[in-house]
C-alpha positions as CSV (number, residue, x, y, z in Angstrom):
1,M,-59.6,24.2,5.3
2,V,-56.9,22.2,3.9
3,S,-54.4,20.1,5.9
4,D,-51.1,21.1,7.2
5,N,-48.7,19.1,5.0
6,V,-50.8,20.8,2.0
7,I,-47.9,23.3,2.2
8,G,-44.2,22.0,1.0
9,G,-46.1,19.1,-0.6
10,R,-46.8,19.6,-4.2
11,D,-49.7,18.0,-6.2
12,L,-47.9,15.9,-8.5
13,T,-50.6,15.8,-11.2
14,S,-51.1,19.5,-11.0
15,P,-49.2,21.2,-13.9
16,A,-48.4,24.2,-12.1
17,A,-45.6,26.4,-13.2
18,L,-44.6,27.6,-9.6
19,K,-45.3,27.0,-6.3
20,I,-46.4,30.3,-4.6
21,A,-47.8,31.2,-0.9
22,V,-49.8,34.3,-0.9
23,V,-49.6,35.5,2.6
24,G,-52.2,38.2,3.5
25,P,-55.8,38.9,5.4
26,S,-58.9,37.1,3.6
27,H,-62.2,35.9,4.9
28,P,-63.6,36.4,7.4
29,Y,-61.5,39.4,7.7
30,K,-63.3,42.5,5.5
31,G,-62.4,44.9,3.1
32,G,-60.5,45.9,-0.5
33,V,-57.3,43.8,0.9
34,A,-58.8,40.9,1.9
35,S,-60.8,41.0,-0.9
36,H,-57.9,41.4,-3.4
37,T,-55.7,38.8,-1.7
38,T,-58.5,36.0,-2.0
39,T,-58.9,37.2,-5.5
40,L,-55.5,37.0,-6.2
41,A,-54.7,33.6,-5.2
42,H,-57.7,32.3,-7.2
43,E,-56.3,34.1,-10.3
44,L,-53.0,32.7,-9.7
45,A,-54.0,29.2,-9.2
46,D,-56.7,29.9,-12.7
47,A,-53.2,31.1,-14.0
48,G,-52.1,27.2,-13.2
49,H,-49.6,27.7,-10.9
50,D,-49.6,25.9,-6.9
51,V,-51.0,28.3,-4.6
52,T,-52.0,27.8,-0.7
53,L,-53.5,31.4,0.7
54,V,-51.5,31.7,4.2
55,S,-54.1,33.5,6.3
56,W,-54.5,35.2,10.3
57,S,-56.9,33.7,12.8
58,H,-56.1,37.0,14.8
59,L,-54.9,39.8,13.1
60,Y,-54.5,43.4,14.0
61,P,-55.4,44.5,17.9
62,S,-58.2,47.1,17.9
63,L,-55.8,49.9,19.3
64,I,-54.6,49.6,15.7
65,Y,-57.5,48.7,13.7
66,P,-60.8,50.2,16.2
67,G,-63.6,48.3,13.9
68,E,-65.0,45.0,13.5
69,Q,-62.9,43.0,12.1
70,A,-64.7,40.3,10.6
71,V,-67.4,40.2,7.9
72,P,-70.5,40.7,9.9
73,G,-72.8,37.7,9.7
74,G,-70.1,35.5,8.2
75,A,-71.6,36.1,4.5
76,P,-67.8,36.9,2.1
77,D,-67.4,39.4,0.1
78,V,-65.5,37.1,-2.4
79,E,-65.5,33.6,-2.6
80,P,-63.6,31.8,-0.4
81,F,-60.3,30.3,-2.0
82,P,-60.1,26.8,-0.9
83,R,-56.6,26.1,0.0
84,T,-56.4,28.3,2.8
85,I,-54.9,28.3,6.6
86,R,-55.1,30.4,8.7
87,A,-52.4,29.7,10.8
88,L,-50.7,33.3,11.9
89,S,-51.8,34.8,15.2
90,W,-50.9,38.1,15.8
91,A,-50.4,37.7,19.7
92,R,-48.2,33.9,18.8
93,P,-44.7,34.7,17.1
94,D,-44.1,31.2,17.2
95,T,-47.0,30.6,14.4
96,W,-44.8,33.3,12.6
97,I,-41.4,30.9,12.6
98,R,-43.6,27.4,12.2
99,T,-45.4,28.8,9.4
100,G,-42.3,29.9,7.7
101,R,-40.4,26.8,8.1
102,R,-43.3,25.3,6.2
103,L,-43.2,27.6,3.1
104,A,-39.0,27.0,2.7
105,D,-39.6,25.5,-0.5
106,M,-42.0,27.3,-2.0
107,D,-40.8,29.2,-5.3
108,A,-42.0,32.1,-4.6
109,I,-43.9,33.9,-1.3
110,I,-45.8,36.9,-1.9
111,V,-46.4,38.9,1.3
112,V,-49.2,41.5,1.6
113,H,-48.5,44.7,3.4
114,V,-50.9,46.8,5.2
115,I,-49.9,48.7,8.0
116,P,-46.0,48.8,9.4
117,P,-46.9,47.1,12.6
118,V,-47.3,43.5,11.3
119,I,-43.6,44.0,9.4
120,P,-41.7,42.3,12.6
121,A,-44.2,38.9,11.9
122,H,-43.6,39.3,8.0
123,L,-40.1,39.5,8.3
124,A,-39.6,36.1,11.1
125,L,-42.0,34.2,8.4
126,L,-39.5,35.3,5.6
127,R,-36.4,34.6,7.6
128,A,-37.8,31.1,8.9
129,A,-38.7,30.2,5.0
130,G,-34.9,31.0,4.1
131,A,-36.3,33.6,1.3
132,A,-33.2,34.9,-0.6
133,R,-33.3,38.2,0.7
134,T,-33.3,37.4,4.4
135,N,-30.4,34.7,4.8
136,A,-27.0,35.2,4.0
137,T,-26.9,32.4,1.4
138,G,-29.4,34.2,-1.5
139,I,-30.7,31.0,-2.2
140,G,-34.5,30.0,-1.1
141,P,-38.0,31.2,-2.4
142,R,-38.3,34.8,-4.1
143,T,-40.0,37.5,-2.1
144,I,-42.4,39.9,-3.4
145,V,-44.3,42.4,-1.4
146,I,-47.7,44.0,-2.6
147,A,-47.9,47.1,-1.0
148,H,-51.1,48.6,-1.1
149,N,-50.5,51.4,1.2
150,V,-46.5,52.3,1.5
151,L,-46.9,54.4,4.4
152,P,-50.9,54.5,6.4
153,H,-53.0,57.3,6.2
154,E,-52.6,58.1,9.5
155,A,-48.7,57.0,10.1
156,R,-46.9,56.7,13.5
157,P,-43.4,57.1,14.6
158,G,-41.1,54.4,13.4
159,D,-43.5,53.4,10.1
160,R,-40.6,54.9,8.2
161,Q,-38.3,52.9,9.6
162,L,-40.0,49.7,9.6
163,L,-40.5,49.9,6.2
164,T,-37.0,50.8,5.1
165,A,-36.1,47.3,6.8
166,F,-38.5,45.2,5.4
167,F,-38.1,46.8,1.8
168,S,-34.1,45.8,2.1
169,R,-35.2,42.2,2.6
170,V,-37.3,41.4,-0.1
171,D,-37.1,40.8,-4.0
172,S,-39.6,43.1,-5.3
173,V,-42.1,45.5,-4.0
174,V,-45.0,45.6,-5.9
175,V,-47.6,49.3,-6.0
176,H,-50.3,50.6,-7.4
177,S,-50.0,54.2,-8.5
178,D,-46.8,55.8,-9.5
179,A,-46.7,57.9,-6.3
180,Q,-46.3,55.1,-4.1
181,A,-43.8,53.9,-6.6
182,R,-41.5,56.7,-5.5
183,L,-42.7,56.4,-1.9
184,A,-41.1,52.9,-2.0
185,T,-38.0,53.6,-4.0
186,E,-37.4,56.2,-1.3
187,L,-37.5,54.0,1.5
188,G,-35.2,51.6,-0.1
189,A,-37.2,49.3,-2.2
190,R,-34.5,47.6,-4.4
191,H,-37.3,46.9,-7.5
192,V,-40.0,48.7,-7.8
193,R,-42.9,47.5,-10.1
194,E,-46.0,49.7,-10.7
195,L,-49.4,48.1,-11.7
196,D,-52.6,49.1,-12.1
197,L,-55.2,47.6,-9.2
198,P,-57.4,44.7,-11.1
199,P,-61.2,44.4,-9.9
200,H,-61.8,42.6,-6.7
201,L,-65.2,43.9,-6.2
202,P,-67.9,42.5,-4.0
203,G,-71.5,42.3,-4.6
204,G,-72.6,40.7,-7.9
205,P,-73.8,42.3,-11.2
206,A,-75.8,45.8,-11.9
207,I,-79.5,45.4,-11.5
208,T,-81.9,47.9,-13.1
209,A,-82.0,51.1,-11.8
210,V,-84.6,52.6,-9.3
211,P,-86.0,56.2,-10.2
212,G,-85.6,59.2,-8.4
213,D,-87.5,62.4,-7.3
214,G,-85.9,64.2,-9.6
215,R,-83.1,65.0,-7.3
216,T,-79.4,63.9,-8.3
217,R,-79.1,61.6,-5.9
218,I,-75.2,61.2,-4.5
219,L,-73.9,57.8,-2.3
220,A,-71.2,57.9,-0.4
221,L,-69.9,54.4,0.3
222,G,-67.3,52.5,2.8
223,I,-66.1,53.1,6.0
224,V,-65.9,56.8,7.3
225,R,-62.4,58.0,7.8
226,D,-61.2,61.5,8.0
227,Y,-58.9,61.3,4.3
228,K,-62.0,60.0,2.7
229,G,-63.4,63.8,2.9
230,V,-66.9,62.8,3.6
231,D,-67.5,65.6,5.5
232,L,-66.2,67.9,2.6
233,L,-69.4,66.5,0.7
234,L,-71.6,67.6,3.2
235,E,-70.1,70.9,3.7
236,A,-70.5,71.6,-0.3
237,A,-73.9,69.8,-0.4
238,K,-75.2,72.2,2.2
239,E,-75.1,74.9,-0.9
240,V,-76.6,72.8,-3.6
241,P,-80.4,71.8,-2.8
242,D,-81.2,69.7,-5.4
243,V,-78.5,67.0,-4.8
244,T,-79.7,64.1,-1.6
245,V,-76.6,62.3,-0.1
246,T,-76.4,59.1,1.6
247,V,-73.3,57.8,3.7
248,A,-73.5,54.1,3.9
249,G,-70.6,52.5,5.9
250,E,-69.2,52.2,9.7
251,M,-68.2,55.5,10.9
252,W,-64.6,55.9,12.5
253,G,-63.9,57.9,15.5
254,D,-64.1,61.8,15.1
255,A,-64.5,61.7,11.4
256,G,-67.7,59.7,12.0
257,R,-69.0,62.0,14.7
258,T,-68.6,64.8,12.5
259,V,-70.6,63.4,9.6
260,K,-73.1,62.8,12.1
261,E,-73.4,66.1,13.2
262,L,-73.3,67.9,9.5
263,A,-76.1,65.4,9.0
264,R,-77.9,67.4,11.2
265,D,-77.5,70.7,9.5
266,P,-80.5,72.5,9.1
267,R,-80.0,72.9,5.3
268,L,-79.2,69.2,4.6
269,K,-82.9,68.7,6.2
270,D,-84.4,65.8,4.6
271,R,-81.8,65.8,2.0
272,V,-78.9,63.4,3.8
273,E,-79.3,60.1,5.2
274,V,-76.6,58.5,7.2
275,H,-76.8,54.5,7.5
276,G,-73.8,53.6,10.0
277,G,-72.2,50.0,9.7
278,Y,-70.7,47.7,7.1
279,V,-72.3,47.5,3.7
280,P,-72.4,43.7,3.4
281,A,-71.7,42.6,-0.7
282,D,-75.2,41.4,-1.4
283,R,-77.0,45.1,-0.5
284,I,-74.4,46.8,-2.8
285,P,-76.3,46.4,-6.1
286,E,-79.6,47.4,-4.6
287,L,-78.0,50.4,-2.8
288,L,-76.0,51.3,-6.2
289,A,-79.0,51.2,-8.2
290,R,-81.1,53.7,-6.0
291,H,-78.5,56.8,-6.8
292,D,-77.0,58.3,-9.7
293,V,-73.7,59.1,-8.5
294,L,-70.9,57.9,-6.3
295,A,-68.8,60.5,-4.4
296,L,-65.1,59.8,-4.0
297,T,-63.8,63.4,-2.6
298,Y,-60.9,62.1,-0.6
299,R,-58.5,64.3,0.5
300,D,-55.4,62.0,-0.1
301,A,-55.5,58.1,-1.6
302,T,-53.4,55.7,-3.2
303,A,-55.7,53.4,-5.1
304,S,-58.6,52.6,-4.5
305,Q,-61.6,50.0,-6.0
306,N,-64.8,52.4,-6.2
307,V,-64.0,53.9,-8.9
308,L,-64.2,50.3,-10.7
309,L,-67.1,49.1,-9.1
310,A,-69.0,52.7,-10.0
311,R,-68.5,51.4,-13.7
312,R,-69.6,47.9,-13.1
313,H,-72.9,49.3,-12.4
314,G,-73.1,52.1,-14.7
315,L,-72.5,55.0,-12.4
316,P,-70.3,58.6,-13.0
317,V,-68.3,59.6,-10.0
318,I,-66.9,62.8,-8.4
319,A,-63.6,62.6,-7.0
320,S,-60.8,64.8,-5.5
321,S,-58.0,64.6,-8.2
322,V,-55.5,61.9,-5.9
323,G,-54.1,58.9,-6.4
324,T,-55.1,56.8,-9.1
325,F,-58.7,58.7,-9.3
326,A,-57.0,61.1,-12.3
327,E,-56.3,58.2,-14.1
328,Q,-59.3,56.1,-14.3
329,V,-62.3,59.4,-14.2
330,R,-62.3,60.7,-17.6
331,D,-63.0,64.5,-16.4
332,E,-66.4,66.0,-17.7
333,V,-66.9,62.6,-19.9
334,D,-67.8,60.0,-17.7
335,G,-67.6,61.9,-14.4
336,L,-66.0,65.2,-12.5
337,L,-62.7,65.6,-10.8
338,V,-61.9,68.5,-8.4
339,P,-58.8,69.3,-6.1
340,P,-58.4,67.6,-3.0
341,G,-60.1,69.7,0.3
342,D,-61.6,72.4,-2.0
343,V,-65.1,72.8,-0.9
344,P,-66.0,75.6,-3.2
345,A,-65.0,73.7,-5.8
346,L,-66.7,70.5,-4.7
347,T,-70.0,72.8,-4.7
348,A,-69.6,73.8,-7.9
349,A,-69.1,70.5,-9.1
350,L,-72.2,69.2,-7.4
351,T,-74.3,72.1,-9.0
352,R,-73.6,70.6,-12.4
353,L,-74.3,67.6,-11.3
354,A,-77.6,68.5,-9.6
355,D,-78.6,69.1,-13.5
356,P,-80.3,65.7,-13.9
357,S,-79.9,66.0,-18.0
358,Y,-75.7,66.8,-17.0
359,A,-75.9,63.9,-14.7
360,A,-77.5,61.8,-17.5
361,Q,-75.3,62.5,-19.9
362,L,-71.9,61.7,-18.2
363,R,-74.0,58.1,-17.2
364,S,-74.4,57.1,-20.6
365,S,-70.5,57.8,-21.1
366,V,-69.5,55.5,-18.6
367,R,-67.5,52.3,-19.7
368,P,-68.2,48.9,-19.8
369,L,-65.4,47.1,-16.9
370,D,-63.3,44.8,-18.2
371,E,-62.9,42.6,-15.0
372,S,-60.4,39.9,-16.7
373,G,-58.0,42.0,-18.8
374,P,-56.5,43.7,-16.1
375,W,-55.9,40.1,-14.1
376,A,-53.9,39.0,-16.7
377,H,-51.1,42.0,-17.1
378,Y,-51.1,41.4,-13.1
379,V,-50.7,38.0,-12.9
380,G,-48.2,38.1,-15.5
381,A,-45.8,40.1,-13.9
382,L,-46.2,38.3,-10.6
383,E,-45.3,35.5,-12.5
384,A,-42.0,37.5,-14.4
385,L,-40.8,38.5,-10.8
386,A,-41.7,35.4,-9.6
387,S,-39.5,33.8,-11.7
388,A,-36.8,36.0,-11.4
389,E,-37.4,38.0,-14.6
390,S,-37.7,41.7,-14.2
391,D,-39.9,42.4,-16.9
392,A,-43.4,41.3,-17.3
393,I,-45.0,41.0,-21.1
394,G,-48.9,41.2,-21.4
395,D,-50.6,40.8,-24.5
396,R,-50.1,43.1,-27.3
397,P,-51.3,43.8,-31.1
398,V,-49.5,42.8,-33.9
399,P,-47.1,45.7,-34.9
400,P,-47.8,47.0,-38.2
401,P,-45.3,45.9,-41.4
402,A,-41.7,48.5,-41.0
403,N,-40.7,50.8,-43.6
404,S,-37.3,52.2,-44.1
405,I,-35.9,53.1,-40.6
406,G,-37.2,49.6,-39.4
407,G,-34.1,47.4,-40.1
408,R,-31.8,50.1,-38.3
409,V,-33.9,50.4,-35.3
410,R,-34.5,46.6,-35.2
411,N,-30.7,46.3,-35.1
412,Q,-30.2,48.9,-32.4
413,V,-32.7,47.4,-29.9
414,A,-31.5,44.1,-30.6
415,G,-29.5,42.8,-27.7
416,L,-29.7,46.1,-26.2
417,R,-30.4,44.9,-22.7
418,A,-27.1,42.7,-23.0
419,R,-24.8,45.6,-23.8
420,L,-22.1,47.1,-21.4
421,R,-23.6,50.1,-20.4
422,S,-21.4,53.3,-20.5
423,T,-19.6,54.4,-17.6
424,P,-22.2,57.1,-16.0
425,V,-21.4,60.6,-15.5
426,L,-23.9,61.2,-12.9
427,A,-25.7,59.0,-10.5
428,L,-29.3,60.6,-10.3
429,R,-31.2,58.9,-8.0
430,P,-35.2,59.5,-8.0
431,T,-35.1,61.8,-5.0
432,D,-32.6,63.7,-6.6
433,F,-35.4,65.5,-8.8
434,P,-37.9,68.5,-7.3
435,D,-41.1,67.6,-6.3
436,W,-42.0,70.3,-8.9
437,I,-40.9,68.3,-12.0
438,R,-44.1,66.4,-13.2
439,P,-44.4,63.7,-15.6
440,S,-47.6,65.2,-16.9
441,D,-47.4,68.9,-17.0
442,V,-48.4,71.9,-19.1
443,L,-46.0,75.1,-20.1
444,T,-47.2,78.5,-20.3
445,L,-44.5,80.7,-18.6
446,D,-41.0,81.6,-19.7
447,S,-40.1,81.6,-16.0
448,D,-40.8,78.1,-15.9
449,A,-39.1,76.9,-18.4
450,V,-36.0,79.0,-17.2
451,D,-36.5,77.6,-13.9
452,A,-36.3,73.9,-15.8
453,R,-33.3,74.6,-17.3
454,Q,-31.9,76.0,-13.9
455,S,-32.4,72.8,-12.4
456,A,-30.9,70.8,-15.0
457,A,-28.2,72.4,-14.6
458,D,-28.0,72.1,-10.7
459,L,-28.4,68.5,-11.2
460,G,-25.2,68.4,-13.6
461,L,-27.0,67.7,-16.4
462,P,-25.1,68.4,-19.9
463,K,-25.8,72.2,-20.8
464,C,-29.1,72.8,-22.9
465,A,-29.4,76.7,-24.5
466,D,-33.2,76.2,-25.0
467,A,-35.0,76.3,-21.9
468,V,-38.2,75.1,-23.6
469,A,-36.2,72.2,-24.6
470,A,-35.2,71.8,-21.6
471,W,-38.0,72.0,-19.4
472,A,-39.7,69.3,-21.9
473,A,-36.9,66.6,-21.2
474,L,-36.3,67.1,-17.7
475,G,-39.5,65.6,-17.0
476,A,-39.4,62.4,-19.2
477,L,-35.8,62.3,-17.2
478,A,-37.3,62.7,-14.1
479,A,-40.0,59.8,-15.3
480,I,-37.7,57.4,-16.4
481,V,-35.5,57.4,-13.4
482,R,-38.4,57.5,-10.9
483,I,-40.8,55.3,-12.5
484,T,-38.8,52.7,-15.4
485,D,-35.5,53.0,-13.7
486,G,-35.9,53.2,-9.9
487,D,-33.5,50.8,-9.1
488,G,-30.6,52.3,-10.6
489,R,-29.7,49.3,-12.6
490,R,-29.9,52.1,-16.2
491,D,-30.7,49.1,-18.6
492,A,-33.8,50.5,-19.9
493,V,-34.4,50.2,-23.3
494,I,-35.2,54.1,-24.7
495,V,-36.1,55.1,-28.1
496,D,-35.7,58.9,-28.3
497,E,-37.4,60.5,-31.5
498,S,-37.4,64.2,-30.3
499,G,-34.6,65.0,-33.0
500,T,-31.5,66.9,-31.9
501,K,-32.8,69.9,-30.5
502,S,-33.5,67.8,-27.8
503,P,-31.1,67.1,-25.1
504,L,-32.9,64.2,-23.6
505,S,-30.6,61.6,-25.6
506,R,-27.2,63.6,-24.3
507,W,-28.5,63.2,-20.5
508,V,-29.8,60.0,-19.9
509,R,-26.5,59.0,-21.8
510,A,-24.8,60.8,-19.3
511,L,-26.5,58.7,-16.8
512,G,-25.3,55.3,-18.0
513,F,-27.7,54.6,-20.4
514,A,-27.8,53.8,-23.9
515,P,-30.4,55.3,-26.0
516,V,-31.5,54.8,-29.9
517,E,-31.9,58.3,-31.7
518,L,-34.6,58.8,-34.2
519,E,-34.4,62.0,-35.7
520,L,-37.9,62.8,-36.4
521,T,-39.7,65.5,-37.6
522,G,-42.9,65.9,-35.4
523,R,-45.3,66.7,-38.5
524,R,-47.0,64.0,-40.6
525,T,-44.2,63.2,-42.8
526,S,-43.0,61.4,-39.8
527,V,-45.0,57.9,-40.3
528,E,-41.8,55.9,-40.3
529,V,-43.1,52.5,-38.4
530,L,-40.9,50.8,-35.4
531,D,-39.6,47.4,-36.6
532,V,-39.1,46.2,-33.6
533,D,-40.1,42.9,-31.5
534,T,-43.6,43.5,-29.3
535,A,-43.2,44.5,-26.4
536,S,-39.7,45.3,-26.6
537,L,-39.2,48.6,-25.6
538,D,-39.1,50.6,-22.0
539,V,-39.2,54.0,-23.0
540,I,-40.3,55.9,-26.1
541,T,-39.9,60.0,-26.5
542,R,-41.6,62.2,-28.9
543,L,-40.2,65.8,-27.3
544,H,-40.5,68.4,-30.1
545,P,-40.0,71.9,-29.8
546,G,-43.3,72.9,-30.4
547,G,-45.1,69.5,-29.4
548,C,-46.3,66.7,-31.5
549,A,-48.6,67.9,-34.2
550,A,-52.1,67.2,-33.9
551,D,-52.1,64.5,-36.8
552,D,-48.9,62.9,-35.5
553,I,-50.4,61.8,-32.5
554,D,-52.6,58.9,-33.0
555,H,-49.6,57.4,-34.8
556,A,-47.8,57.7,-31.8
557,L,-50.2,56.2,-29.6
558,G,-50.7,53.4,-32.0
559,Q,-46.8,52.3,-32.2
560,A,-46.8,52.5,-28.1
561,S,-49.5,50.4,-27.4
562,W,-47.4,47.4,-29.1
563,A,-44.1,48.5,-29.1
564,L,-43.8,49.0,-25.2
565,R,-43.6,46.7,-22.5
566,S,-46.0,47.1,-19.6
567,G,-45.3,48.9,-17.7
568,G,-43.0,51.0,-20.1
569,L,-43.4,54.9,-20.7
570,L,-44.4,57.1,-23.6
571,V,-43.3,60.9,-22.8
572,I,-44.9,63.3,-26.1
573,T,-45.4,67.0,-26.2
574,L,-48.0,68.8,-27.5
575,P,-49.4,72.1,-28.6
576,L,-52.1,73.6,-26.6
577,G,-53.8,76.6,-27.2
578,E,-57.1,77.9,-29.6
579,G,-55.8,78.0,-33.2
580,D,-52.3,79.4,-32.7
581,P,-50.7,77.4,-33.9
582,E,-53.4,76.3,-36.4
583,W,-52.4,72.5,-35.4
584,A,-52.6,73.3,-31.7
585,L,-55.1,71.4,-29.4
586,T,-58.1,72.7,-27.0
587,P,-58.4,71.1,-23.6
588,A,-61.5,69.1,-25.9
589,D,-59.4,67.8,-27.8
590,I,-56.5,66.5,-25.2
591,R,-59.7,64.7,-23.4
592,G,-60.0,63.1,-26.8
593,V,-56.1,61.6,-26.7
594,L,-56.2,60.9,-23.4
595,A,-59.5,58.8,-24.4
596,R,-57.8,57.2,-27.3
597,A,-54.8,56.5,-25.1
598,G,-57.0,54.7,-23.0
599,D,-58.5,52.6,-25.4
600,L,-55.1,51.4,-26.5
601,G,-53.9,50.3,-23.1
602,L,-51.9,53.8,-21.9
603,V,-52.8,55.1,-18.7
604,L,-51.8,58.9,-18.3
605,V,-48.9,59.0,-15.4
606,G,-49.2,62.0,-12.9
607,D,-51.1,65.2,-12.4
608,L,-50.2,64.9,-8.8
609,D,-51.3,68.3,-7.9
610,G,-54.6,67.4,-9.2
611,D,-55.2,70.4,-11.2
612,L,-53.9,69.8,-15.0
613,M,-57.1,69.8,-16.5
614,R,-57.9,73.0,-15.0
615,R,-54.9,74.5,-15.6
616,M,-55.1,73.8,-19.3
617,R,-58.9,75.2,-19.5
618,R,-57.4,78.5,-17.8
619,D,-53.8,79.0,-19.5
620,G,-55.4,77.6,-23.3
621,G,-57.4,80.6,-23.1
622,A,-54.0,82.7,-22.0
623,V,-52.5,81.1,-24.6
624,A,-55.0,82.1,-27.8
625,G,-55.1,85.5,-26.5
626,G,-51.2,85.6,-26.5
627,D,-51.4,87.5,-23.1
628,P,-49.7,86.3,-20.8
629,A,-48.7,83.1,-21.5
630,A,-45.6,82.7,-23.6
631,Y,-45.8,79.1,-24.2
632,G,-48.5,76.5,-25.1
633,I,-47.0,73.0,-24.3
634,L,-48.5,70.1,-22.7
635,R,-46.0,67.1,-21.4
636,L,-48.1,63.9,-21.0
637,T,-46.4,60.8,-19.8
638,F,-48.3,57.4,-20.8
639,R,-47.5,54.4,-18.8
640,R,-48.7,50.9,-20.8
641,R,-51.0,48.9,-18.7
């Protein structure tokens, strides 16, 4: 523990660029949030900043958190941060004020938000610190909220009102998924930044796998709560005799009792082990080494570390397609994805995993985990927010040499942020777009395209005669407004390579943007290279009628990997089918595209309904047969890490 006078006193020998206070739970509190908070303090300090971690001596009454809050035995999940003070107490409002006053000369205060009942303490602390958004002068530390869950999984009356009050009084809100970004915007956050949750994993490196008895061994790890769906896993396992299941974690309330009752079912005799209680970090490597698959059959989720934990230990994953799981798990490559709450689909997936050769095939495709690169991007984004810069730029590959169109594009893009925007005809907000308009989706029926065109008209967008073009552009426009321009500033740099048949440029111009339009064909002839600065664009779109040709996709992905800023979007359309047209892609081809995009730092956004790949397999076959599908076009939205 450091002395009180450390807060507010800069170490003159330190080369730190910023004085930053991180306010949130740390050791001896357990769980992923405490591990993330502590690791964040380490990473910011390693980046050269003067960091103090402000934690709690008393956090959460038992009514809110019924389990044991501290790590049993006192052993930390991650290395404690040396400059930590535990000055805050849930039951002592005076500690909120006193601690806030001692943070007044910080450059930035990063507040870790977990549950709404703690918001009054956070607001009192920020007000006492004179934070810029909580006082009339507008002068003071910049404020950044990291929201692991904007709203809790078990929401209570008044939670939304507390979040609205909180978000309106801070400069920026950082979230870890697209859905959470939209929710934060709906609740009044002024500036929302979506970042991938970087690894902060308990336990050490992987150890040698322990052979089993021939049955596929499934592990469910962590606190057993209703939203985690461990009961669904056991219901499905009843029908698959060649799998065993281990449940390791604290048993909470009714969810824990349900799991224990299911484990006693005769159909699961000798196939289920329940180990109640917290799993210490030093036990995790051995536990994972004794299993073949990690199960994440959640009913609902935001972002989780468990897929990354499985990758560290070389395990494939069976997961519900909720939260970030659909982005982290490559379906049928290094894991299986199932719709949330669907026991028959889960049973079918377990049946496939019961084949040891198939489970081994998935395991062989698990990628090594990069534990440093994601933190570099995460810290870079926070540095930009703390420095009052709206865009954080991470490392990018060097762009290839330009050719004929390069100079024109560079001239248009240069200084685009500084230009006055045209007066918007429409002031659409993220919440104005219907939920069924997804950033990534598949179009196979005339009626869906017609519905999209009608929805565009209902929103007041300029008329578009081509329903398919309207479907493609409406999803791209919704993604731009929801993700890239959630705060309504309309200063995103958009390069639209869709051509004149797409209405997107007309639509974004009506909203007040100033897009750069390029007339490209979407076929192999469009090999021109954008001559723009690395990480200088917010959005690149290629929404060609019928979709981009298969041989043009790699070029589009490569271009986006260096031209987009961190958090920027690439929106493309691809033809889906079995050889009709001849350049159409199969679902297997699409998985290859997603894998290539992932290698280039592009993460798929969306698949919010959780069954995009399933519908592609279904509708791809329909397209090939010509009945009943009229179109087979896939819209994919990628976000640059």
